[in-house]
DOLUM-551935 format. One record per residue (C-alpha): chain; residue number from 1; residue in three letters; y, z, x. Coordinates in Angstrom, 3 decimals. Each point is the difference from the previous one (the first is absolute). Example, Ala and Ser with C-alpha at 12.3 -4.5 7.8 and 13.67 -1.06 7.14 Angstrom:
2
- chaine | num | residu | yy | zz | xx
- A | 1 | ALA | -4.500 | 7.800 | 12.300
- A | 2 | SER | 3.440 | -0.660 | 1.370
END
This chain:
293
- chaine | num | residu | yy | zz | xx
- A | 1 | MET | 23.745 | 35.382 | -12.262
- A | 2 | THR | -1.708 | 0.458 | 3.189
- A | 3 | ASP | 1.900 | 0.543 | 3.183
- A | 4 | ILE | -0.667 | -3.033 | 2.392
- A | 5 | VAL | -0.812 | 0.367 | 3.568
- A | 6 | ASP | 0.731 | -3.374 | 1.683
- A | 7 | SER | -2.709 | -0.363 | 2.709
- A | 8 | HIS | 1.192 | -2.883 | 1.670
- A | 9 | PHE | 3.598 | -1.121 | 0.688
- A | 10 | HIS | 2.199 | -0.940 | 2.949
- A | 11 | ILE | 3.663 | 0.417 | 1.094
- A | 12 | TRP | 1.413 | -1.629 | 2.870
- A | 13 | LYS | 2.834 | -1.379 | 2.200
- A | 14 | GLN | -0.330 | -3.736 | 0.434
- A | 15 | ALA | 0.953 | 0.156 | 3.635
- A | 16 | ASP | -2.988 | 2.382 | 0.817
- A | 17 | LEU | -2.654 | -2.364 | -1.544
- A | 18 | PRO | -0.955 | -3.060 | 2.218
- A | 19 | TRP | -1.043 | -1.924 | -3.089
- A | 20 | LEU | 3.243 | 0.235 | -1.646
- A | 21 | VAL | 2.008 | -1.408 | 2.941
- A | 22 | GLY | 0.056 | -3.336 | 1.544
- A | 23 | PRO | -1.464 | -3.114 | -1.826
- A | 24 | MET | -1.760 | 0.649 | -3.294
- A | 25 | LEU | -3.552 | -0.281 | 0.786
- A | 26 | PRO | -2.668 | -0.358 | -2.643
- A | 27 | ARG | -1.401 | 3.285 | -1.662
- A | 28 | ILE | -2.738 | 0.935 | -2.210
- A | 29 | PHE | 2.400 | 0.795 | -3.029
- A | 30 | GLY | 2.030 | -3.319 | 0.317
- A | 31 | PRO | 3.562 | -0.797 | 0.622
- A | 32 | TYR | 1.851 | 3.304 | 0.794
- A | 33 | GLU | 3.709 | -0.695 | 0.478
- A | 34 | PRO | 0.968 | 2.602 | -2.586
- A | 35 | LEU | -1.634 | 2.617 | 2.436
- A | 36 | ARG | 1.792 | -1.100 | 3.053
- A | 37 | ARG | 2.413 | 2.949 | -0.567
- A | 38 | ASP | 0.059 | 3.919 | 0.224
- A | 39 | TYR | -2.029 | 1.557 | -2.625
- A | 40 | PRO | 1.193 | 3.662 | 0.063
- A | 41 | VAL | -1.479 | 3.148 | -1.570
- A | 42 | SER | 3.082 | -0.002 | -2.409
- A | 43 | GLU | -0.880 | -3.292 | -1.448
- A | 44 | TYR | -3.613 | 0.902 | -0.247
- A | 45 | LEU | 0.829 | 3.187 | -1.992
- A | 46 | ALA | 2.299 | -2.214 | -2.185
- A | 47 | ASP | -3.094 | -2.310 | -0.804
- A | 48 | CYS | -2.759 | 2.732 | -0.477
- A | 49 | ARG | 1.778 | 3.367 | -1.277
- A | 50 | PRO | 0.795 | -1.129 | -3.444
- A | 51 | LEU | -3.795 | -1.162 | -0.440
- A | 52 | GLY | -1.205 | 3.535 | 0.348
- A | 53 | VAL | -0.784 | 0.073 | 3.835
- A | 54 | THR | 0.317 | 3.539 | 1.353
- A | 55 | GLU | -1.682 | -0.523 | 3.483
- A | 56 | ALA | -1.056 | -2.657 | 2.214
- A | 57 | VAL | -1.748 | -0.987 | 3.199
- A | 58 | TYR | 1.280 | -2.419 | 2.610
- A | 59 | VAL | -2.491 | -2.419 | 1.594
- A | 60 | GLN | 0.718 | -1.518 | 3.225
- A | 61 | ALA | 1.966 | -3.261 | -0.087
- A | 62 | ASN | -1.064 | -1.716 | 3.241
- A | 63 | TRP | 2.727 | 1.025 | 2.377
- A | 64 | ALA | -0.685 | -1.121 | 3.433
- A | 65 | PRO | -3.237 | 2.037 | 1.083
- A | 66 | ALA | 1.726 | 1.898 | 2.884
- A | 67 | ARG | 2.566 | 1.441 | -2.377
- A | 68 | TYR | -2.458 | 1.488 | -2.352
- A | 69 | LEU | 1.737 | 3.459 | 0.688
- A | 70 | ASP | 3.398 | -1.568 | -0.568
- A | 71 | GLU | -1.287 | -0.956 | -3.340
- A | 72 | VAL | -1.088 | 3.291 | -1.107
- A | 73 | ALA | 3.212 | 1.497 | 1.277
- A | 74 | PHE | 2.121 | -2.481 | -2.058
- A | 75 | VAL | -1.907 | 0.794 | -3.133
- A | 76 | SER | 0.273 | 3.794 | 0.690
- A | 77 | GLN | 3.518 | -0.392 | 0.325
- A | 78 | ALA | 0.404 | -1.816 | -3.335
- A | 79 | SER | -2.027 | 2.699 | -1.681
- A | 80 | GLU | 2.231 | 2.675 | 1.350
- A | 81 | GLU | 3.121 | -1.624 | -1.099
- A | 82 | SER | -1.200 | -0.998 | -3.462
- A | 83 | GLY | -1.809 | 3.376 | -0.885
- A | 84 | PHE | -2.950 | -2.216 | -1.289
- A | 85 | PRO | -3.271 | 1.218 | 0.785
- A | 86 | ILE | -1.686 | -2.667 | 2.239
- A | 87 | ALA | -3.643 | -0.076 | 1.625
- A | 88 | ILE | -0.494 | -2.469 | 2.893
- A | 89 | VAL | -2.793 | -2.273 | 0.630
- A | 90 | ALA | 0.589 | -0.895 | 3.866
- A | 91 | TYR | -1.121 | -2.770 | 2.309
- A | 92 | ALA | -2.286 | 0.669 | 2.823
- A | 93 | ASP | -1.774 | -2.530 | 2.345
- A | 94 | LEU | -3.704 | 0.671 | -0.612
- A | 95 | LEU | -1.098 | -2.321 | 2.632
- A | 96 | SER | 1.944 | 1.050 | 3.144
- A | 97 | GLY | -2.479 | 2.583 | 1.285
- A | 98 | ASP | 0.055 | 3.603 | -1.201
- A | 99 | ALA | 2.308 | 0.271 | -2.810
- A | 100 | ARG | 0.460 | 3.830 | -0.040
- A | 101 | PRO | 3.107 | 0.137 | 2.316
- A | 102 | GLN | 1.654 | -2.139 | -2.957
- A | 103 | PHE | -1.503 | 2.352 | -2.768
- A | 104 | ASP | 1.391 | 2.917 | 2.028
- A | 105 | GLN | 3.500 | -1.540 | -0.021
- A | 106 | LEU | -0.119 | -0.880 | -3.807
- A | 107 | ALA | -1.413 | 3.582 | -0.837
- A | 108 | ARG | 3.104 | 1.529 | 1.265
- A | 109 | ASN | 1.695 | -1.565 | -3.135
- A | 110 | ALA | -1.185 | 2.007 | -3.046
- A | 111 | ARG | 0.707 | -2.808 | -2.285
- A | 112 | VAL | -2.780 | -2.330 | 1.475
- A | 113 | ARG | -3.044 | 0.068 | -2.025
- A | 114 | GLY | -1.939 | -2.961 | 1.175
- A | 115 | VAL | -0.091 | -3.321 | 1.977
- A | 116 | ARG | -0.197 | -3.591 | -0.662
- A | 117 | MET | -0.804 | -2.797 | 2.277
- A | 118 | GLN | -0.459 | -3.046 | -2.142
- A | 119 | LEU | -3.463 | -1.570 | 0.380
- A | 120 | HIS | 0.105 | -2.859 | -2.107
- A | 121 | TRP | -1.033 | -3.494 | 1.099
- A | 122 | HIS | -0.630 | -3.086 | -1.979
- A | 123 | GLU | -0.661 | -3.617 | 0.710
- A | 124 | ASN | 3.304 | -1.064 | -1.266
- A | 125 | PRO | 2.238 | 0.728 | 2.617
- A | 126 | LEU | 3.006 | 0.835 | -2.262
- A | 127 | TYR | -2.107 | 2.932 | -1.217
- A | 128 | ARG | -1.197 | 0.982 | 3.420
- A | 129 | PHE | 1.265 | 3.284 | 1.710
- A | 130 | ALA | -2.735 | 1.556 | 2.251
- A | 131 | SER | -1.210 | -2.007 | 3.220
- A | 132 | GLY | -3.335 | -0.176 | -1.345
- A | 133 | PRO | -2.227 | 0.570 | -3.323
- A | 134 | ASP | -2.296 | 2.858 | 1.261
- A | 135 | LEU | 2.434 | 2.521 | 1.542
- A | 136 | ALA | -1.377 | 2.456 | -2.318
- A | 137 | LEU | -3.018 | -0.002 | 2.078
- A | 138 | ASP | 1.697 | 0.288 | 3.492
- A | 139 | PRO | -1.529 | 2.990 | 1.474
- A | 140 | GLN | 3.419 | 1.120 | 1.521
- A | 141 | LEU | 1.597 | -0.224 | -3.415
- A | 142 | MET | -2.954 | 1.827 | -1.664
- A | 143 | ALA | 0.283 | 2.928 | 2.475
- A | 144 | ASN | 3.918 | 0.208 | -0.605
- A | 145 | VAL | -0.343 | -0.147 | -3.860
- A | 146 | GLU | -2.651 | 2.923 | 0.420
- A | 147 | ALA | 2.437 | 1.954 | 1.898
- A | 148 | LEU | 2.726 | -0.066 | -2.744
- A | 149 | ALA | -2.223 | 2.726 | -1.897
- A | 150 | ASP | 0.938 | 2.464 | 2.880
- A | 151 | TYR | 3.813 | -0.377 | -1.043
- A | 152 | GLY | -0.674 | -0.058 | -3.616
- A | 153 | PHE | 1.369 | -3.745 | -0.241
- A | 154 | SER | -1.448 | -2.490 | -2.636
- A | 155 | PHE | -0.296 | -3.696 | 0.951
- A | 156 | ASP | 1.445 | -2.746 | -1.867
- A | 157 | LEU | -2.454 | -2.872 | 0.000
- A | 158 | GLN | 1.272 | -3.502 | -0.653
- A | 159 | VAL | -2.762 | -2.737 | -0.094
- A | 160 | PHE | -1.093 | -3.125 | -1.936
- A | 161 | SER | -3.265 | -0.346 | -2.103
- A | 162 | GLY | -1.691 | -1.512 | 3.058
- A | 163 | GLN | 0.653 | 2.848 | 2.043
- A | 164 | MET | -1.197 | 2.728 | -2.540
- A | 165 | ALA | -3.458 | 0.422 | 1.316
- A | 166 | GLY | 1.569 | 0.822 | 3.288
- A | 167 | ALA | 2.432 | 2.348 | -1.197
- A | 168 | ALA | -2.728 | 1.869 | -2.070
- A | 169 | GLN | -1.870 | 0.513 | 3.221
- A | 170 | LEU | 2.976 | 1.401 | 1.384
- A | 171 | ALA | 0.347 | 2.423 | -2.765
- A | 172 | ALA | -3.604 | 1.019 | 0.436
- A | 173 | ALA | 0.445 | 0.636 | 3.703
- A | 174 | CYS | 3.077 | 2.160 | -0.468
- A | 175 | PRO | -0.896 | 2.244 | -3.168
- A | 176 | ARG | 2.543 | 2.643 | 0.835
- A | 177 | VAL | 2.942 | -2.507 | -0.385
- A | 178 | THR | 1.411 | -1.015 | -3.302
- A | 179 | PHE | 0.550 | -3.928 | -0.320
- A | 180 | VAL | 2.671 | -1.163 | -2.174
- A | 181 | LEU | -0.754 | -3.708 | -1.020
- A | 182 | GLN | 3.274 | -1.907 | -0.036
- A | 183 | HIS | 0.846 | -2.189 | -3.019
- A | 184 | ALA | -3.461 | 0.396 | -1.775
- A | 185 | GLY | -1.405 | -2.405 | 2.610
- A | 186 | MET | 2.482 | -2.737 | -0.042
- A | 187 | LEU | -1.884 | -2.349 | -2.513
- A | 188 | GLU | 1.695 | -3.327 | 1.049
- A | 189 | ASP | -2.796 | -2.436 | -1.369
- A | 190 | LEU | -0.133 | 0.066 | -3.640
- A | 191 | SER | -2.708 | -2.500 | -0.277
- A | 192 | PRO | -3.334 | 1.239 | -1.491
- A | 193 | ASP | -1.395 | 0.017 | 3.584
- A | 194 | GLY | 3.036 | 1.643 | 1.399
- A | 195 | VAL | -0.114 | 2.634 | -2.596
- A | 196 | ALA | -3.723 | 0.578 | 0.403
- A | 197 | LEU | 0.360 | 0.575 | 3.920
- A | 198 | TRP | 3.030 | 2.437 | -0.591
- A | 199 | ARG | -2.064 | 2.000 | -2.692
- A | 200 | ALA | -3.152 | 0.142 | 2.187
- A | 201 | GLY | 2.066 | 1.229 | 2.762
- A | 202 | MET | 1.734 | 2.609 | -1.985
- A | 203 | MET | -3.329 | 1.256 | -1.190
- A | 204 | LEU | -0.892 | 0.442 | 3.676
- A | 205 | LEU | 3.325 | 2.059 | 0.556
- A | 206 | ALA | -0.182 | 1.965 | -3.112
- A | 207 | ALA | -3.535 | 1.163 | 0.946
- A | 208 | ARG | 1.657 | 1.947 | 3.020
- A | 209 | PRO | 1.392 | 3.182 | -1.436
- A | 210 | ASN | 2.628 | 0.330 | 2.719
- A | 211 | ILE | 1.883 | -3.286 | -1.156
- A | 212 | VAL | 2.593 | -0.053 | -2.839
- A | 213 | SER | 1.794 | -3.124 | -1.420
- A | 214 | LYS | 3.570 | -0.632 | -0.318
- A | 215 | LEU | 1.374 | -2.068 | -2.888
- A | 216 | SER | 2.835 | -1.563 | 1.727
- A | 217 | GLY | 1.140 | -3.421 | 1.456
- A | 218 | LEU | -1.800 | -1.660 | -2.944
- A | 219 | GLY | 2.575 | -2.823 | -0.423
- A | 220 | THR | -0.228 | -1.034 | 3.738
- A | 221 | PHE | -1.966 | -3.053 | -0.173
- A | 222 | GLN | 1.151 | -1.385 | -3.403
- A | 223 | ARG | 3.645 | 1.090 | 0.932
- A | 224 | ARG | 0.786 | 1.129 | -3.425
- A | 225 | ASN | -0.498 | 3.340 | -2.219
- A | 226 | ASP | -2.951 | -1.155 | -2.357
- A | 227 | PRO | -0.888 | 2.771 | -2.377
- A | 228 | ASP | -3.535 | -1.588 | -0.624
- A | 229 | GLN | -0.706 | -0.373 | 3.597
- A | 230 | ILE | 0.962 | 3.529 | 0.659
- A | 231 | ALA | -2.207 | 1.350 | -3.091
- A | 232 | PHE | -3.008 | -2.038 | 1.540
- A | 233 | ILE | 0.074 | 1.674 | 3.513
- A | 234 | ALA | 0.926 | 3.238 | -1.665
- A | 235 | ARG | -2.863 | -0.077 | -2.348
- A | 236 | GLU | -2.476 | -1.218 | 2.651
- A | 237 | THR | 0.993 | 2.705 | 2.640
- A | 238 | LEU | 0.085 | 2.690 | -2.425
- A | 239 | ALA | -3.368 | -0.790 | -1.049
- A | 240 | LEU | -1.386 | 0.083 | 3.574
- A | 241 | PHE | 2.101 | 2.798 | 1.388
- A | 242 | GLY | 0.882 | 2.152 | -2.794
- A | 243 | ALA | 3.510 | 1.255 | -0.913
- A | 244 | ASP | -0.164 | 2.830 | 2.436
- A | 245 | ARG | -0.605 | -2.450 | 3.021
- A | 246 | CYS | 2.984 | -2.415 | -1.066
- A | 247 | LEU | 3.673 | 0.421 | 0.611
- A | 248 | PHE | 3.063 | -2.100 | -0.732
- A | 249 | GLY | 2.390 | -1.486 | 2.470
- A | 250 | SER | 3.021 | -2.208 | -0.680
- A | 251 | ASN | -0.061 | -1.997 | 3.383
- A | 252 | PHE | 3.828 | -0.075 | -0.303
- A | 253 | PRO | 2.053 | -1.889 | 1.071
- A | 254 | ILE | -2.491 | -2.677 | 0.482
- A | 255 | GLU | -0.814 | -0.125 | -3.697
- A | 256 | LYS | 3.868 | -0.163 | -0.483
- A | 257 | LEU | -0.291 | -3.638 | 0.976
- A | 258 | TRP | -1.328 | -0.725 | -3.471
- A | 259 | THR | 0.287 | 2.820 | -2.187
- A | 260 | THR | 2.064 | 3.382 | -0.891
- A | 261 | TYR | -1.546 | 3.489 | 0.369
- A | 262 | ALA | 0.271 | 0.421 | -3.772
- A | 263 | GLU | -2.032 | -3.147 | -0.630
- A | 264 | LEU | -2.382 | 0.943 | 2.777
- A | 265 | ILE | -0.663 | 3.542 | -1.379
- A | 266 | ASP | -0.284 | -1.186 | -3.564
- A | 267 | ALA | -2.866 | -2.273 | 0.967
- A | 268 | HIS | -1.910 | 2.644 | 1.961
- A | 269 | ARG | 0.490 | 2.355 | -2.987
- A | 270 | ALA | -1.215 | -2.220 | -2.364
- A | 271 | ALA | -2.959 | -1.025 | 2.239
- A | 272 | VAL | -1.282 | 3.470 | 0.601
- A | 273 | PRO | -1.352 | 2.070 | -3.144
- A | 274 | ALA | 2.195 | 2.770 | -1.010
- A | 275 | THR | -2.937 | 2.458 | 0.856
- A | 276 | ALA | 0.333 | -1.181 | 3.566
- A | 277 | HIS | 3.684 | 0.376 | 0.529
- A | 278 | GLY | 0.086 | 3.186 | 1.355
- A | 279 | ALA | -2.506 | -0.589 | 2.805
- A | 280 | VAL | 1.261 | -3.576 | 0.823
- A | 281 | PHE | 3.646 | 0.579 | -0.002
- A | 282 | ASN | 0.123 | 3.399 | 1.398
- A | 283 | ASP | -3.149 | 1.962 | 0.837
- A | 284 | THR | -1.964 | -2.038 | 2.178
- A | 285 | ALA | 3.022 | -0.839 | 2.134
- A | 286 | ARG | 1.028 | 3.707 | 0.154
- A | 287 | ARG | -3.479 | 0.989 | 1.102
- A | 288 | VAL | -0.726 | -2.837 | 2.680
- A | 289 | TYR | 3.429 | 0.233 | 1.585
- A | 290 | ARG | 0.094 | 3.738 | -0.236
- A | 291 | LEU | 3.519 | 0.182 | -1.853
- A | 292 | ALA | 1.151 | 3.479 | -0.830
- A | 293 | ARG | 1.493 | 0.503 | -3.742
END
């Protein structure tokens, strides 16, 4: 059985996350009362290790922006204590002038492999995160994303279907940077028109050779583990990007709201052809995030 690299997970202390303290505000993934607690690396390992996960990549979890280095330090300490090899995709503010001083600080930590600043915007306020729909085309952001290449950092790209044309332009303007599309483009509208818009945008992104797609977070909008839905998205994404440009991520503990790690990985294993398991569950993530064997 293929070793699994989980390319997208989180650990946290509740007190460090603004969105987990105070009144429970609406979130894209629905009610999240079960998440309003610590989720330490020990619990994550208990969830994932029995299923064959051998390495993992932590993706920033929206700490207060000014504390982006504290987040990296917290994850690094968890890695040192657990002995579990973890790479980190950190936060950086790519709209606040030249981001190189932030990148310089992040580069001092050998675990940091990339940056995520979430760009997704939607007409539905519940799904909206970024301040506007076209941030991918902001000149300051584009300059900062291009500078990631000088540090060997990737960019975890999070957009909805209607933003994919702009995201493709961003990738074209930054050919030295590897872009990791979050959650296979976050298909939230399952109507024929919604699927067609998503597919058209995914075609634009797949045409950029420096974009790979993460098969993660596929239960976010249905708020359940749906093997048929996962199979559909995986099939479409693999057809466009190819197995060597697709990678698996659990999005735990968010997906833990409605499923177990075992059910999640079983659905993904069934959705991905056996001939592609090595690439999707191991090789692509290892290459993109530069994980040592």
